[in-house]
Wavefront OBJ file of the C-alpha trace (Angstrom):
o trace
v 41.628 16.573 -24.958
v 38.163 15.854 -27.101
v 37.766 11.744 -25.880
v 39.040 14.051 -22.285
v 35.587 16.139 -21.795
v 33.504 14.192 -23.680
v 34.268 11.427 -21.378
v 34.350 13.789 -18.643
v 30.654 15.253 -19.186
v 29.375 11.523 -19.645
v 30.131 11.053 -15.794
v 28.740 15.145 -14.903
v 25.312 13.732 -16.822
v 24.937 10.101 -15.325
v 26.435 11.797 -11.644
v 23.505 14.612 -12.513
v 20.704 11.548 -13.257
v 22.061 8.939 -10.468
v 21.035 11.539 -7.995
v 18.286 12.700 -9.215
v 16.339 9.206 -9.545
v 18.418 8.562 -6.239
v 16.469 11.703 -4.987
v 12.798 9.768 -5.680
v 13.615 6.806 -4.885
v 14.650 7.679 -1.955
v 11.295 10.330 -1.444
v 8.815 7.611 -2.866
v 10.041 5.338 0.316
v 10.071 7.624 2.558
v 6.095 8.241 2.007
v 5.867 4.837 2.092
v 7.604 3.907 5.172
v 5.347 7.249 5.712
v 2.094 6.311 4.880
v 2.541 2.808 6.935
v 3.173 4.319 10.147
v -0.268 7.104 10.290
v -1.671 3.618 9.012
v -0.476 1.780 12.075
v -1.122 5.080 14.439
v -4.637 5.650 13.341
v -5.453 1.369 14.482
v -3.494 2.566 17.835
v -5.821 5.342 18.211
v -9.255 3.463 17.733
v -8.134 0.394 19.875
v -7.602 2.851 23.020
v -10.680 5.112 22.436
v -13.207 2.152 22.308
v -10.289 0.952 25.334
v -11.679 3.945 26.364
v -14.769 4.149 26.056
v -15.267 1.310 27.198
v -13.642 2.228 30.781
v -16.301 5.623 30.416
v -19.650 3.078 30.114
v -17.887 1.331 33.270
v -17.710 4.082 34.968
v -21.023 5.601 33.946
v -23.062 2.718 35.061
v -20.563 2.823 38.782
v -22.310 6.253 39.345
v -26.233 4.919 38.623
v -25.834 2.677 40.521
v -23.671 5.161 44.191
v -26.848 7.108 42.509
v -29.257 4.093 43.799
v -27.988 3.208 46.886
v -27.395 7.120 47.617
v -30.844 7.494 47.155
v -32.374 4.626 48.809
v -30.189 4.784 51.805
v -31.899 8.445 52.153
v -35.147 6.589 51.322
v -34.857 4.416 53.973
v -33.326 7.092 57.035
v -36.160 10.024 55.953
v -38.477 6.667 56.527
v -37.175 5.496 59.929
v -36.612 9.330 60.735
v -41.325 9.435 60.213
l 1 2 3 4 5 6 7 8 9 10 11 12 13 14 15 16 17 18 19 20 21 22 23 24 25 26 27 28 29 30 31 32 33 34 35 36 37 38 39 40 41 42 43 44 45 46 47 48 49 50 51 52 53 54 55 56 57 58 59 60 61 62 63 64 65 66 67 68 69 70 71 72 73 74 75 76 77 78 79 80 81 82
């Protein structure tokens, strides 16, 4: 009987240690994967911000050019009326 209890205790202890160790390993892997995903998202976000900044500059330049064309047209129309 004592041998059966000792074996049962040993199995229980190793089972608990295995569960704790597995939990720690799973947590470590999950944190590592999460950190990699965050880094990937940051780089994608930075690339998207650069793309949008370039697009915004291009649209601003187009708007400025259109404003200059409009002002030139208004000047020529006002000179034509004189």
